[in-house]
C-alpha angles and dihedrals in degrees: 000000000000123000102206091194098058104019120085118226115245091209145359120216121197126204107259092211106050101011088220110096117074126197116199119211121208098187095310118162130202132020136299133181124216141151118268110246092221108038100020095227120139109251129193108217112202108197094181095058095028090234137125131199137175118255132189117255113267119218110244092235089063095055121108122206126217116234 
């Protein structure tokens, strides 16, 4: 569990489209995609490389799930 008051972020990622939304990393690893709260675009957040980039929306029937 992360205590956002006492823990220091290991990285801050900014939306590459609108430059408004910030995602704070507290030692996270890997990638996650989510919609930007400001511009609505789907963004791939890469916590390993501390980078973010826009991606096209993927239809849900094309998704594969890890077991």
